[in-house]
N, C-alpha and C positions, 0 to 999 in steps of 0.2 A: 605141291598144293597144300600140304600140312603146314608149311612155314608161313604161307600167306594167310591161312585160317588163323594161325596163332597171332600174326601181326594184327589182323582185324579184331580178334578177341581182345588183345592187349589195348588196342585203340578204343574199342567199345568200353572196356573196363575203365579207362581214363576218363572218357566222356561221361559215362554213367556216374562216376564219382563226382565229377563237376556238377552234373545235373542234380544229384542228391544233395550236395552242399547248397546249391542255389534254392532248391525246394525247401530245405530246412530253414534258410534265411527268409523265405517267402518274398523273393525279389522278382522284379520284372525281367531280370536277365534269364531266368528259367524259361519264360515264354519265348524269348528270342532264340534260345538254344534249342528248344523243342520244335520250333517252326509249326508243323502241321498238327502236332499232338494237342489234345485238350488238357491244359495244365490242371484245371479243376478236377477232371476225371482221374488224372494221374495221381493227384494228391489224395483223392478218396481211396483209390486202390492201395496206395502206400500206407494210408492210415489203417486200412483193414489188415495189412500185414503186421502192424504194430501189435496185434493180438497174439502173435507167435510167442512161444514160451520163453525163448532166450533172446538176448540182444543180438548175438551173432547170427541166429536164424533169421531174425527180422532184417538185419542189414544185408545178409546174403540174398534173401528173397527180394528185397527192394532193388538191389543192384541188378539181379537177373531180370526183374520186370522192366527196369529202365533200359537195359541193354536190348531186350526183345522189342520194346516200343521203338527204340531208336533204329534198329535194323529194319523193322517193319516200315517205318517212315521212309527210310532210304529206298527200300524196294518199291513202295508206292510211288514215290517221286520218279524213279527211273522207269517204272512201268508206264507212267503218264508220258514221259519224254519219248520212249520208244514207240508207243502206240500213236502219239501225235505225229511223229515223224513218218510212220508207215501210212497213216491217213493222208498226210500231205502229199506223199509220193503217189498214192492212188489217185487223189483228186487232180494232181498235176498231169498224170498220164491220161486221165479221161479228158481233161480240158485240151491237152496237146493233140490227142487224136481227133477231137471234134474240130479244132481249128485247122488241122492238116486236111481234113475232109472237106469242110465248108469254106476254108480260107479266111473267113472273117466272121465276127459275131457282133451283135448290137447289145445295148445295155440290158434290155429285157431278156434276151436269150442268155446273156452272161449271168444274170441273177438266177434264172431257172437252171442253168447248167451248174452254177455254184451249189445250189440247194441239192440238185440231183447227185452231183459228185460227192458232196459231204455225206448224204444219207447212204449212198452206195459204199463209200469208204468206211463208214461206221459199221454197216452190216458186215462187210468183209473182215474188218478188224475184230469184230465180235466172234465171227465164225472161227477165226484162227487165234482165239484168246489163249488156249493152252500153249500154243507154240510161242506166242508173245511172252507169256510168263516164263517159259524156258529160256528165251533169249535174254530177258531181263535178269534172271538168275545168273546166267553166264556172264553178263556184263558186270554184275555186282562182284562175281568172283574175279574177273579181270581187273576191275577197279580197286580191288583190295590191295593190290600191289602198286597202285598209282594214286596215291593220296591227293596230290595236287589236282589231277584231272577230275577225280571223284568230287572233291570239294567244289571245283568250278562248276561242274554239271549240276550238282545239288543246289548250289547257291544262286545260280543264274538262270535256271530253267524251271 
């Protein structure tokens, strides 16, 4: 497990350096790299770090901030993917049981069933939020050794 954490840390270091270079250039590439992060807010935080006493302290603080923001973004995106998947399964199960029991549904009943199953799956997924966060963290640990799969999930979902 230590080896995979080191690999993720090295990769985060590389990405953080690229992001810092792009932020220094003030380019649009930084916005594409950061995806969900607010580039303006990130710049403000980085500018506040410029008040550190030495350049090495400033650069180290900036790099750590960017790495933390990047990891947080990955976790948020994976959390959304896992939670959406669970909600879809719950809604499909409710709809499936309803159709098995009544054999058929009409449009009006289908819309009502869709709303009901969405709300119920939302409530259930919120009740098990702590467990979903644990699953997401486990998935991030697993994906640390599978760069291609992780990049695919984060880029396409």
